[in-house]
C-alpha positions in Angstrom: -2.4 -0.8 -15.3 -0.6 0.0 -12.1 -0.2 -2.9 -9.7 -0.9 -2.5 -5.9 2.2 -2.4 -3.8 3.2 -5.5 -2.0 4.1 -3.5 1.2 3.3 -0.1 2.5 6.0 2.0 4.2 4.3 3.7 7.1 5.1 6.6 9.5 5.1 5.2 13.0 4.7 8.6 14.6 1.5 9.2 12.5 0.1 5.8 13.6 0.7 6.7 17.2 -0.8 10.1 16.9 -4.0 8.8 15.2 -4.2 5.9 17.8 -4.0 8.4 20.6 -6.6 10.7 19.0 -8.9 7.7 18.7 -8.5 7.0 22.4 -7.2 3.5 21.7 -4.4 1.5 23.4 -2.0 -0.5 21.3 -3.7 -3.8 22.3 -7.1 -2.3 21.4 -5.9 -1.1 18.0 -4.2 -4.4 17.4 -7.4 -6.3 18.1 -9.3 -4.1 15.7 -6.7 -4.5 12.9 -6.1 -8.2 13.4 -2.4 -7.9 14.4 -0.5 -8.2 17.7 0.1 -5.3 20.1 3.8 -5.9 19.7 3.4 -5.4 15.9 1.7 -2.0 16.5 4.4 -0.9 19.0 7.1 -1.9 16.5 5.5 0.2 13.8 5.0 3.2 16.1 8.6 3.1 17.3 10.1 2.5 13.9 11.4 -1.0 14.5 9.2 -2.0 11.7 8.4 0.3 8.8 6.4 -1.8 6.3 3.0 -3.4 6.4 1.3 -5.8 4.1 -1.7 -4.5 2.1 -4.5 -6.2 4.1 -3.2 -5.1 7.5 -2.5 -1.6 6.2 -5.9 -1.2 4.7 -7.5 -2.3 8.0 -5.3 0.0 10.0 -6.2 3.0 7.8 -9.9 2.2 8.1 -9.8 1.7 11.9 -8.0 5.0 12.4 -10.1 6.8 9.8 -6.8 8.0 8.3 -5.6 8.8 4.8 -2.6 7.6 2.9 -1.1 11.1 3.1 -1.2 10.8 6.9 0.1 7.3 7.4 2.4 6.6 4.5 6.1 7.6 4.6 7.2 9.9 1.8 8.8 8.0 -1.0 12.1 9.1 -2.4 12.2 10.0 -6.1 15.0 7.8 -7.6 15.5 10.5 -10.2 16.7 13.1 -7.7 20.2 12.9 -6.3 21.0 13.7 -2.7 23.6 16.4 -2.2 
């Protein structure tokens, strides 16, 4: 059985895009998700890249977004960078 991740690595640009499409300010989104506006801004600008599961799930729901839209691509540890 696969365990849920302890953090989710997100794409800040995608969060910003979905927030703007929803017509929300950073403080409005923060209030809906239950985090601070500073936290949202840090995610959008890449200062922070990871979110806890409960915050991420609320963010995804508020933005009506999918994991494919919001999550950063994961690197496959079996492939080597050239």
